C-alpha positions as CSV (number, residue, x, y, z in Angstrom):
1,M,41.7,76.0,-51.4
2,A,40.6,77.9,-48.1
3,Q,42.2,81.4,-47.8
4,T,43.5,82.9,-44.5
5,Q,40.9,84.8,-42.5
6,P,41.5,88.6,-42.3
7,D,43.6,89.8,-39.4
8,P,41.6,92.5,-37.5
9,D,44.8,94.2,-36.6
10,V,45.7,94.9,-40.3
11,L,44.4,98.2,-41.6
12,I,43.7,97.4,-45.3
13,H,42.7,94.2,-46.9
14,P,42.4,93.4,-50.7
15,R,38.9,93.3,-51.8
16,R,36.8,93.4,-54.9
17,G,35.4,96.8,-55.9
18,R,31.7,97.3,-56.6
19,K,32.2,97.4,-60.4
20,E,34.9,94.7,-60.7
21,R,34.1,91.5,-62.3
22,M,35.2,88.2,-60.8
23,L,38.0,86.5,-62.7
24,P,38.5,83.0,-63.8
25,R,40.3,80.5,-61.3
26,R,43.6,80.4,-63.3
27,A,45.9,83.3,-64.1
28,L,49.2,83.9,-65.8
29,L,51.4,86.8,-64.3
30,I,54.0,88.2,-66.6
31,V,56.1,90.8,-64.8
32,N,58.5,92.2,-67.4
33,P,57.2,94.9,-69.7
34,S,58.3,93.5,-73.1
35,E,57.2,90.0,-72.3
36,A,53.9,91.1,-71.0
37,A,53.3,93.2,-74.1
38,H,53.9,90.2,-76.4
39,A,51.7,88.0,-74.1
40,L,48.9,90.5,-74.4
41,R,48.9,90.3,-78.1
42,V,49.1,86.6,-78.1
43,F,46.2,86.4,-75.5
44,E,44.0,88.8,-77.4
45,G,44.4,86.8,-80.6
46,Y,42.1,84.2,-79.0
47,G,39.5,86.8,-78.1
48,A,39.5,88.7,-74.8
49,T,38.2,91.5,-72.7
50,R,40.7,94.1,-71.6
51,G,41.0,96.2,-68.5
52,Q,43.6,97.6,-65.9
53,L,44.8,96.3,-62.6
54,Y,46.9,99.1,-60.9
55,N,49.5,99.7,-63.4
56,S,49.2,96.3,-65.2
57,N,47.1,95.2,-68.1
58,L,44.5,92.6,-67.3
59,V,42.8,90.4,-70.0
60,T,40.4,87.6,-69.7
61,D,39.4,85.2,-72.5
62,L,35.8,85.5,-73.6
63,D,35.0,82.1,-72.2
64,N,36.3,83.0,-68.8
65,R,38.9,80.2,-68.6
66,L,42.0,82.2,-68.1
67,C,43.2,85.7,-67.4
68,L,46.5,87.4,-67.8
69,A,48.1,90.3,-65.8
70,G,51.3,92.3,-66.4
71,P,53.6,94.0,-66.3
72,A,54.4,94.2,-62.6
73,L,58.1,94.6,-62.2
74,G,59.6,94.1,-58.8
75,A,58.3,92.4,-55.6
76,P,55.9,95.2,-54.3
77,A,54.2,95.8,-57.7
78,A,53.9,92.0,-58.3
79,G,52.6,91.5,-54.8
80,L,49.9,94.0,-55.2
81,V,48.8,92.5,-58.4
82,M,48.7,89.0,-56.9
83,E,46.7,90.2,-54.0
84,K,44.1,91.7,-56.3
85,L,43.9,88.6,-58.5
86,I,43.2,86.6,-55.5
87,A,40.5,89.0,-54.2
88,L,38.9,88.6,-57.6
89,G,38.7,84.9,-57.4
90,V,42.0,83.6,-58.9
91,S,43.3,80.6,-57.0
92,D,46.0,79.3,-59.4
93,I,48.7,81.5,-60.7
94,L,51.7,80.8,-62.9
95,L,54.5,83.4,-63.0
96,I,56.5,83.7,-66.3
97,S,59.5,85.7,-65.9
98,C,63.4,85.8,-66.5
99,C,66.3,85.2,-64.3
100,G,70.0,85.6,-64.2
101,V,72.1,82.6,-63.2
102,I,75.1,82.0,-61.0
103,D,75.5,78.4,-61.9
104,P,77.5,77.4,-64.9
105,G,75.2,74.5,-65.4
106,F,72.7,77.1,-66.8
107,V,73.1,79.2,-69.9
108,I,71.0,82.0,-71.6
109,G,67.9,80.6,-73.0
110,D,67.5,77.7,-70.6
111,L,64.2,77.1,-69.0
112,L,63.9,77.0,-65.2
113,I,61.2,75.9,-62.8
114,G,61.6,77.7,-59.5
115,L,61.7,75.0,-56.7
116,A,62.0,77.6,-53.8
117,G,62.7,81.3,-53.2
118,V,65.2,82.9,-50.9
119,P,64.0,86.2,-49.9
120,G,66.2,89.2,-50.6
121,E,63.2,91.5,-51.1
122,G,61.3,93.4,-48.6
123,V,57.8,91.9,-49.1
124,S,58.1,88.3,-47.8
125,R,58.8,89.2,-44.1
126,Y,55.2,90.6,-44.0
127,Y,53.7,87.3,-45.0
128,K,56.1,84.5,-44.1
129,S,59.3,84.2,-41.9
130,D,60.3,81.0,-43.6
131,C,63.6,80.8,-45.6
132,P,63.5,79.4,-48.1
133,V,59.8,79.8,-49.1
134,Y,58.2,77.3,-51.6
135,P,55.7,77.4,-54.3
136,A,52.8,74.8,-54.3
137,Q,54.3,71.4,-54.9
138,K,51.1,70.2,-56.8
139,A,51.4,73.4,-59.0
140,C,55.1,72.6,-59.8
141,Q,54.2,69.0,-60.7
142,S,51.4,70.1,-62.9
143,L,53.8,72.5,-64.5
144,R,56.3,69.8,-65.3
145,S,53.6,67.8,-66.9
146,D,52.4,70.7,-69.0
147,L,55.9,71.3,-70.2
148,Q,56.5,67.6,-71.1
149,Q,53.3,67.5,-72.9
150,L,54.5,70.5,-75.0
151,D,57.8,68.7,-75.5
152,I,59.7,71.6,-73.9
153,R,62.9,70.9,-71.9
154,F,63.5,72.4,-68.6
155,K,65.7,72.6,-65.5
156,E,64.9,73.3,-61.9
157,G,66.5,75.3,-59.1
158,F,66.3,77.7,-56.1
159,L,66.2,81.4,-56.9
160,W,67.1,84.5,-54.8
161,S,64.9,87.5,-55.2
162,T,66.2,91.0,-54.8
163,D,64.8,94.5,-54.8
164,A,68.2,96.0,-55.8
165,P,69.7,94.4,-58.9
166,Y,72.3,97.1,-59.3
167,R,73.6,96.1,-55.8
168,E,74.1,92.5,-56.3
169,K,77.5,91.3,-55.1
170,N,79.5,88.3,-56.0
171,S,80.2,87.6,-52.3
172,V,76.5,87.6,-51.5
173,L,75.4,85.5,-54.5
174,F,78.0,82.7,-54.1
175,G,77.3,82.7,-50.4
176,L,73.6,82.0,-51.2
177,Q,74.7,79.3,-53.6
178,E,76.8,77.6,-50.9
179,E,74.2,78.0,-48.2
180,Y,70.9,77.3,-50.0
181,G,71.9,75.9,-53.3
182,V,70.7,79.1,-55.2
183,V,71.2,78.9,-59.0
184,G,69.6,82.1,-60.1
185,V,68.4,85.6,-59.2
186,D,65.1,87.4,-60.0
187,M,63.1,90.3,-58.4
188,E,59.6,88.7,-57.5
189,F,59.7,85.0,-56.9
190,S,60.2,84.8,-53.2
191,A,57.6,87.4,-52.5
192,L,55.0,85.8,-54.6
193,C,55.8,82.3,-52.9
194,S,55.3,84.0,-49.5
195,I,52.0,85.7,-50.5
196,A,50.7,82.6,-52.1
197,A,51.4,80.4,-49.2
198,F,49.8,83.0,-46.7
199,R,46.8,83.2,-48.9
200,K,46.7,79.5,-49.4
201,I,46.5,79.5,-53.3
202,S,48.3,77.5,-56.0
203,F,51.4,79.2,-57.3
204,S,54.4,78.2,-59.5
205,G,57.1,80.0,-61.4
206,L,58.8,79.6,-64.8
207,F,61.8,81.4,-65.8
208,V,63.8,81.9,-69.0
209,V,67.5,82.5,-68.2
210,S,68.3,86.1,-69.4
211,D,71.9,86.6,-68.2
212,E,74.9,84.8,-66.9
213,L,76.4,85.9,-63.7
214,W,78.8,83.0,-63.1
215,G,81.7,84.2,-65.4
216,R,84.2,86.8,-64.7
217,D,82.1,89.5,-66.4
218,W,78.2,89.9,-66.5
219,M,76.9,88.3,-69.7
220,P,73.4,89.8,-70.6
221,G,71.3,88.0,-73.0
222,F,67.9,89.8,-73.1
223,T,68.4,90.6,-76.9
224,T,69.8,87.2,-77.9
225,T,67.9,84.8,-80.2
226,A,68.2,82.1,-77.6
227,F,66.3,84.2,-74.9
228,R,63.8,85.7,-77.2
229,S,63.0,82.5,-78.9
230,Q,62.6,80.6,-75.7
231,M,60.4,83.3,-74.2
232,K,58.2,83.4,-77.2
233,T,57.8,79.5,-77.1
234,I,56.8,79.5,-73.4
235,I,54.3,82.5,-73.6
236,E,52.7,81.1,-76.7
237,G,52.7,77.5,-75.7
238,M,51.5,78.0,-72.2
239,T,48.8,80.4,-73.2
240,A,47.4,77.9,-75.7
241,H,47.9,74.9,-73.4
242,L,46.1,76.6,-70.3
243,L,43.2,77.9,-72.5
244,Q,42.8,74.3,-73.7
245,K,43.0,72.8,-70.2
246,G,40.2,75.2,-69.3
247,I,38.0,73.7,-71.9
248,R,38.7,70.2,-70.5
249,K,37.9,71.3,-67.0
250,R,34.3,72.1,-67.9
């Protein structure tokens, strides 16, 4: 997949450092610290080399089939990590994260494929002016197929990404639901969709519902069995599945 040619008017471009190794084509990006720590332990169980990428851990399996980066919480941090992954040769990125939901058709522990992102963060406008912004359709279809093979149920929907979760307002959220069909809220998805589209790489996002925003009161679920079990299933299942896919691609 061809990448955008550098704009000579832009001051700094992401690039490979002299001592940096090229990475495999496919990467997992896990932005939240607790989930990233679990994913790191899972990944290293298969045998991996470990390094750093900004403030994120970076691990690559010994056969160079898959790498994992995280945590990278928030659009600016996640965007920096994505740009560097691309500069080091990654062209297919799967985001694994969590989201709050404003649609009562979703509950804590549900699994959601992001169909599009509505930017409420500050990164997207530097890459794309579109609203909404979309992940790669082929990547989403491949993700559906992967989940079906793993016999994991999922739903789909639009997400709104924000830089300020403590300033979310009911009026804004339900306005977004009415205008765009938004079902959930996260902090990175729209920015990563924008960067991936700009850089012309394959990208998709998978979310476990962590809290419910559609009731009278906020219902957090980060510590519930439903959330933790689903996140564990996704991290462990997708890691094993993508490593196996890497073998078949040879």
